[in-house]
N, C-alpha and C positions, 0 to 999 in steps of 0.2 A: 431548369427553374430557375435562374435567375433575371432570365428574360421574359418570363412570367411575371416574378415577382418587381422587376426594373432597376434592381441593382445586383449586387456582390455577397453572396450570401459568405460569412464568418462567422467560424467556430469558435466560439470563445474558449478558452484554453484556462485552467485555473489549478492550484495545487487539491488533490484529490482530500478531502476530509475538512477543508476549509470552509465549506458551504453549512449553512445549516441545516442541522439533522444529518450530517455525514459522519461525524468523528465516530461514532460506535460503530459504521458499517465499512470504513477503512483502516488499515493496518498499514506500518512501511515493514520490510524486510531487507535486513541488511546483505549485499553481494560481492562477490569482486569478479570480472574477469568473465561470467558466466552469463548468457542469457536468461532474463529473468523468467520467463516462465520455464525454465530447467530447473531452477533453483526452487519454484513455486511445488514443481511438480515431486520433487527431493522432497519439501517440507512437509506436503500433505501426504505423501507415503511413509513418512517418519514414525506415525502414531496408527497402530491396529488393533484392535478394530476400529475404523471412523467415528469418529465423535458424533458429526454433525447428522440428523436423520433428515434432512431434506435441502432444496439449495444448492448453490454453487459459490467457488470464489474463483474469481477471474483478477488476471494481470490488468491496471491501470495504465494508460500511457504517460506514464511520471515516472521519472527517478528524481531523486536529490543527491547533490553531493554536499556533505557535511562540514560544517569548519575544519576538523577534524582529519577531512580524506576517506573518511567514510563515505561508503553508497550505496543508498539503499531504494526500492522499487516499493510502488502502493500496489494495493490488490484490494479487492472490493469484494464483499461478500454480500448474498440476501438468502432468504426462508431462514434455517434455524441457527440465527446470528447468534445466541452463545455459545452452539456446537461449533461452527469456523472460526468463530475468535479463538475457541481452547484449541481447535485442531491446529491452527496456525502458528500460535504463540508456545505452544510444546511442540508442534514439530520443527519449528524455527530453532528452539534450545535444542531439543535432541540432537540436532549435527552440528550444534556450535554456534550458531546464526543468532542475534538481536531483533528484536521487534520495534520498532514504536508507534505512536499515535501523537494525533494531532490534538491540541488541548490550547484555545483560543489562539494564540499568533506563536506559541511552541510546540517544536516536537519532542516529544517525550518520550525516552529509550527505555526496556525494559531492565535495564541496568543501572537505570536511574539518573543518566547523562540527560541534560534538556539544551535545546539548542533553540533560539529566535529564529523562525522560519526565515526573518530577514536577512540570516548570516548564513541560510542555506541555498547553494545553487539547485532552481529546480531547472528538470530540463522533460520540456513537454512537448506531448504530438506524438 
């Protein structure tokens, strides 16, 4: 493809939830030492029956390390967005994890803490 286009293809990396229209479709879930997919599976399975009626939730290729050392990974969802938001936030709470969302240039956690994104260390890709 690069040969056809006459240049190098580069994937633009960004912190999920920071682009226009993404904030309501992305959540961050705290984790430690475990693979994000395994944690997401635990979060989703914590609430039964499942709340969402359609769509899916997937891990995004991004983790954030907060100034206090807490690590969070990004998930995005589509379909029944309100249902997935509840499934993720209630499931995380049920197993003792916190969630967060991007609001402008700030990561706002469910427990009320707030961190400027510029103070967080992103790990993209």
